[in-house]
VOFIKOL-730975 format. One line per field, with one value per residue (C-alpha): chain; x, y negated, z negated. Coordinates in nm, 2 decimals. Last residue first. Layout:
BEGIN
chain c(A_...)
X c(X_...)
Y c(Y_...)
Z c(Z_...)
//
This chain:
BEGIN
chain c(A_A_A_A_A_A_A_A_A_A_A_A_A_A_A_A_A_A_A_A_A_A_A_A_A_A_A_A_A_A_A_A_A_A_A_A_A_A_A_A_A_A_A_A_A_A_A_A_A_A_A_A_A_A_A_A_A_A_A_A_A_A_A_A_A_A_A_A_A_A_A_A_A_A_A_A_A_A_A_A_A_A_A_A_A_A_A_A_A_A_A_A_A_A_A_A_A_A_A_A_A_A_A_A_A_A_A_A_A_A_A_A_A_A_A_A_A_A_A_A_A_A_A_A_A_A_A_A_A_A_A_A_A_A_A_A_A_A_A_A_A_A_A_A_A_A_A_A_A_A_A_A_A_A_A_A_A_A_A_A_A_A_A_A_A_A_A_A_A_A_A_A_A_A_A_A_A_A_A_A_A_A_A_A_A_A_A_A_A_A_A_A_A_A_A_A_A_A_A_A_A_A_A_A_A_A_A_A_A_A_A_A_A_A_A_A_A_A_A_A_A_A_A_A_A_A_A_A_A_A_A_A_A_A_A_A_A_A_A_A_A_A_A_A_A_A_A_A_A_A_A_A_A_A_A_A_A_A_A_A_A_A_A_A_A_A_A_A_A_A_A_A_A_A_A_A_A_A_A_A_A_A_A_A_A_A_A_A_A_A_A_A_A_A_A_A_A_A_A_A_A_A_A_A_A_A_A_A_A_A_A_A_A_A_A_A_A_A_A_A_A_A_A_A_A_A_A_A_A_A_A_A_A_A_A)
X c(3.62_3.34_3.09_3.29_3.30_2.93_2.86_3.09_2.91_2.57_2.69_2.82_2.50_2.31_2.53_2.46_2.09_2.08_2.26_2.01_1.72_1.86_1.84_2.15_2.17_2.18_2.33_2.59_2.73_3.05_2.96_2.61_2.75_3.00_2.73_2.50_2.80_2.89_2.54_2.51_2.84_2.74_2.47_2.74_2.91_3.02_3.40_3.38_3.53_3.25_3.26_3.21_3.33_3.39_3.70_3.76_3.96_3.68_3.49_3.18_3.10_2.83_2.59_2.85_3.17_3.18_3.09_3.38_3.62_3.52_3.58_3.92_4.00_3.91_4.12_4.41_4.37_4.37_4.69_4.87_5.11_5.44_5.75_5.97_6.34_6.53_6.70_7.07_7.16_7.23_7.44_7.74_7.68_7.73_7.99_8.06_8.37_8.34_8.13_8.41_8.63_8.99_9.21_9.44_9.81_10.01_10.36_10.62_10.81_11.17_11.40_11.56_11.30_11.45_11.78_11.87_11.52_11.53_11.45_11.10_11.02_11.01_10.69_10.74_10.73_10.40_10.32_10.61_10.48_10.14_10.29_10.43_10.80_10.91_11.04_11.24_11.44_11.39_11.67_11.86_11.77_11.74_11.48_11.56_11.27_11.00_11.13_11.13_10.77_10.65_10.81_10.68_10.32_10.12_10.10_9.96_9.64_9.56_9.46_9.74_9.66_9.85_9.59_9.23_9.03_8.75_8.42_8.26_7.92_7.89_7.72_8.04_8.23_7.97_8.00_8.37_8.35_8.11_7.74_7.72_7.56_7.20_7.17_6.88_6.67_6.50_6.12_5.91_5.60_5.40_5.42_5.07_4.94_4.67_4.53_4.38_4.00_3.95_4.28_4.27_3.90_3.94_4.21_4.01_3.70_3.88_3.93_4.20_4.35_4.43_4.28_3.98_3.87_3.99_3.90_3.55_3.51_3.60_3.34_3.07_3.17_3.17_2.82_2.70_2.84_2.69_2.35_2.38_2.39_2.63_2.91_3.14_3.44_3.63_3.99_4.02_3.99_3.68_3.67_3.51_3.21_3.24_2.96_3.19_3.49_3.82_4.00_3.90_3.82_3.50_3.31_3.07_2.75_2.89_2.61_2.85_2.61_2.58_2.96_2.96_2.77_2.45_2.37_2.00_1.82_1.55_1.31_1.54_1.25_1.41_1.51_1.16_1.01_1.25_1.18_0.81_0.87_1.08_1.45_1.66_1.85_1.83_1.53_1.54_1.92_1.92_1.67_1.87_2.21_2.10_2.33_2.64_2.80_3.10_2.89_3.15_3.29_2.96_2.94_2.71_2.44_2.33_1.97_1.68_1.54_1.62_1.33_1.09_1.18_1.44_1.53_1.41_1.61_1.55_1.18_1.14_0.82_0.68_0.71_0.45_0.25_0.55_0.44_0.10_0.28_0.52_0.23_0.05_0.37_0.44_0.09_0.13_0.45_0.28_0.00)
Y c(-0.64_-0.41_-0.69_-0.94_-0.70_-0.65_-1.02_-1.07_-0.80_-0.95_-1.29_-1.15_-0.97_-1.29_-1.47_-1.21_-1.21_-1.59_-1.59_-1.36_-1.55_-1.88_-1.73_-1.77_-2.03_-2.04_-2.33_-2.22_-1.88_-1.97_-2.34_-2.28_-1.98_-2.21_-2.46_-2.19_-2.04_-2.38_-2.45_-2.10_-2.15_-2.50_-2.35_-2.22_-1.88_-1.73_-1.72_-1.83_-2.17_-2.23_-2.12_-2.31_-2.64_-2.78_-2.97_-3.27_-3.29_-3.23_-3.54_-3.65_-3.31_-3.05_-3.20_-3.17_-3.02_-2.72_-2.94_-3.17_-2.88_-2.74_-3.08_-3.10_-2.75_-2.83_-3.15_-2.96_-2.70_-2.97_-3.13_-2.80_-2.82_-2.64_-2.77_-2.54_-2.57_-2.81_-2.67_-2.75_-2.97_-2.84_-3.03_-2.81_-2.45_-2.39_-2.47_-2.81_-3.02_-3.31_-3.51_-3.48_-3.69_-3.60_-3.89_-4.02_-3.95_-4.24_-4.26_-4.30_-4.63_-4.59_-4.63_-4.95_-5.06_-4.88_-4.73_-4.43_-4.36_-4.07_-4.14_-4.06_-3.72_-3.72_-3.73_-3.52_-3.70_-3.65_-4.02_-4.08_-3.83_-3.99_-4.33_-4.22_-4.19_-4.40_-4.68_-4.44_-4.35_-4.01_-3.76_-3.67_-3.72_-3.35_-3.32_-3.29_-3.49_-3.35_-3.00_-3.03_-3.18_-2.89_-2.63_-2.79_-2.77_-3.10_-3.09_-2.74_-2.85_-2.89_-2.52_-2.39_-2.03_-1.73_-1.61_-1.65_-1.94_-1.85_-2.02_-2.29_-2.39_-2.77_-2.97_-3.00_-3.12_-3.40_-3.50_-3.53_-3.73_-3.97_-4.03_-3.91_-3.58_-3.59_-3.43_-3.19_-3.20_-2.87_-2.88_-2.84_-2.62_-2.67_-2.37_-2.29_-2.33_-2.11_-2.28_-2.07_-2.00_-1.90_-2.02_-2.37_-2.39_-2.30_-2.56_-2.83_-2.75_-2.78_-2.52_-2.29_-2.16_-1.82_-1.62_-1.82_-2.01_-1.80_-1.48_-1.60_-1.71_-1.36_-1.21_-1.44_-1.35_-0.98_-1.00_-1.19_-0.92_-0.64_-0.81_-0.85_-0.47_-0.19_-0.45_-0.50_-0.68_-0.94_-0.84_-0.99_-0.66_-0.57_-0.42_-0.10_0.01_-0.21_-0.16_-0.23_-0.42_-0.26_-0.59_-0.67_-1.04_-1.22_-1.39_-1.56_-1.43_-1.07_-0.84_-0.77_-0.89_-1.22_-1.24_-1.25_-1.58_-1.54_-1.58_-1.64_-1.33_-1.32_-1.02_-0.77_-0.66_-0.79_-1.12_-1.18_-1.11_-1.34_-1.61_-1.57_-1.59_-1.90_-1.86_-1.86_-1.54_-1.23_-1.03_-1.09_-1.08_-0.74_-0.60_-0.72_-0.61_-0.25_-0.10_-0.28_-0.49_-0.51_-0.39_-0.15_-0.10_0.02_0.02_0.26_0.21_0.52_0.62_0.43_0.32_0.66_0.81_0.62_0.84_0.73_0.42_0.17_-0.14_-0.11_-0.17_-0.42_-0.63_-0.72_-1.08_-1.32_-1.34_-1.45_-1.54_-1.36_-1.05_-1.06_-1.10_-0.80_-0.59_-0.67_-0.57_-0.24_-0.17_-0.24_0.00)
Z c(-3.47_-3.34_-3.40_-3.20_-2.90_-2.91_-2.92_-2.62_-2.42_-2.52_-2.39_-2.07_-2.00_-2.07_-1.82_-1.55_-1.62_-1.61_-1.28_-1.11_-1.26_-1.12_-0.77_-0.57_-0.30_0.08_0.27_0.17_0.08_-0.10_-0.17_-0.31_-0.50_-0.67_-0.78_-0.92_-1.11_-1.25_-1.37_-1.54_-1.71_-1.83_-2.05_-2.28_-2.28_-2.61_-2.68_-3.04_-2.96_-2.71_-2.34_-2.01_-2.15_-1.80_-1.91_-1.69_-1.37_-1.12_-1.25_-1.45_-1.60_-1.53_-1.27_-1.00_-1.14_-0.91_-0.60_-0.68_-0.72_-0.38_-0.22_-0.38_-0.27_0.09_0.09_-0.05_0.23_0.50_0.37_0.32_0.62_0.54_0.72_0.92_0.83_1.06_1.37_1.38_1.67_2.02_2.28_2.25_2.14_1.76_1.51_1.65_1.67_1.90_1.65_1.40_1.61_1.58_1.48_1.74_1.66_1.52_1.66_1.39_1.38_1.48_1.18_1.05_0.79_0.50_0.60_0.80_0.94_1.18_1.54_1.65_1.80_2.18_2.39_2.70_3.03_3.22_3.20_3.43_3.68_3.67_3.74_4.07_4.12_4.42_4.20_4.00_4.31_4.46_4.40_4.70_5.07_5.12_4.85_4.48_4.31_4.54_4.50_4.12_4.12_4.33_4.11_3.80_3.93_3.99_4.37_4.37_4.18_3.81_3.74_3.95_4.04_3.90_3.65_3.76_3.60_3.36_3.44_3.22_3.36_3.40_3.12_2.92_3.22_3.27_2.91_2.94_3.26_3.09_3.06_2.70_2.63_2.51_2.17_2.12_1.80_1.72_1.76_1.45_1.45_1.13_0.90_0.76_0.41_0.28_-0.03_-0.31_-0.33_-0.69_-0.82_-0.68_-0.74_-1.11_-1.16_-0.98_-1.18_-1.51_-1.77_-1.62_-1.95_-1.78_-2.07_-2.19_-1.88_-1.60_-1.78_-1.85_-1.49_-1.38_-1.62_-1.47_-1.11_-1.19_-1.34_-1.03_-0.80_-1.00_-0.98_-0.61_-0.58_-0.47_-0.44_-0.14_-0.27_-0.07_0.00_0.35_0.53_0.34_-0.01_-0.15_-0.34_-0.65_-0.91_-1.20_-1.08_-0.97_-0.88_-0.52_-0.46_-0.56_-0.27_-0.51_-0.35_-0.33_-0.22_0.07_0.34_0.15_0.15_0.53_0.54_0.75_1.11_1.19_1.33_1.08_1.14_0.96_0.73_0.41_0.57_0.71_0.37_0.19_0.44_0.38_0.00_0.02_-0.05_-0.37_-0.30_-0.53_-0.42_-0.05_-0.06_-0.23_0.02_0.31_0.16_0.12_0.38_0.25_0.53_0.75_1.05_1.17_0.82_0.69_0.31_0.13_-0.14_-0.34_-0.25_-0.39_-0.06_0.10_-0.11_0.11_0.41_0.66_0.87_0.60_0.67_1.04_0.99_1.27_1.27_1.62_1.69_1.83_1.51_1.30_0.94_0.98_1.10_0.81_0.57_0.72_0.72_0.36_0.26_0.44_0.25_-0.08_0.00)
//
């Protein structure tokens, strides 16, 4: 009778569409079977029923969602019964985790209980008590290395720069690298031709410059010696550990600007209606470790960010907080 009523309401909501009962492919006993995770669909097989019962949507929308009549795309954590996108940590009710580490819970209530317990650990154990501190740990920044081009030095427009740009090829042995006219044999023949040695006026300036530089005369008395010739200093720019023309590539810079903005916006939404700013203590628990009313507000704000524009039902959050309160009371009694 209940199933027939749901079909009638769905038909009235969408008269031009035939209801699809893909959520109940088998007998009625399959509804209470153990939930399973499908890696192809990246969803728990009961996520439609759980979302219809646990999300804050109008009744008609809940019916359409339960009967697979709503084709609007949904956040992936809704299909995991994990409205706070909690990561894998061996939680109660955990089936498995997807490729990004988000837990697939057997029910939305298990996901809410895990989120409440994780916030308790953040606040009491990790001492993360502001919205910014919680957001930075709950959804950490993922910084990417910005591409940086290596600086390239342009060689000077000189003969040396031109030679450095040309390919360097080894010269075969036995050939004159400076031309046949500049070999010792050629210069000796030119100086001792049949007409005798050439006069100094006929010797070219290049031949004079080729004379060996002699050591300066020793200094006998102070100020009477030949001044020493100063050798030109070696330019440090000419000495390079790597190939000429290439500078050392700088280390890649990490770009976190967009992620910091995202975390700031997340923190502002967490603190909305709880405290005046994202850097103030949220006061989620009292000194005895019992949850305050701020915990329910923070959980509602965080779910609105994780699965927005959808929202978790206040009753779902209240049950999770109450379970956490009873658990804390039981632990205090055992002590």
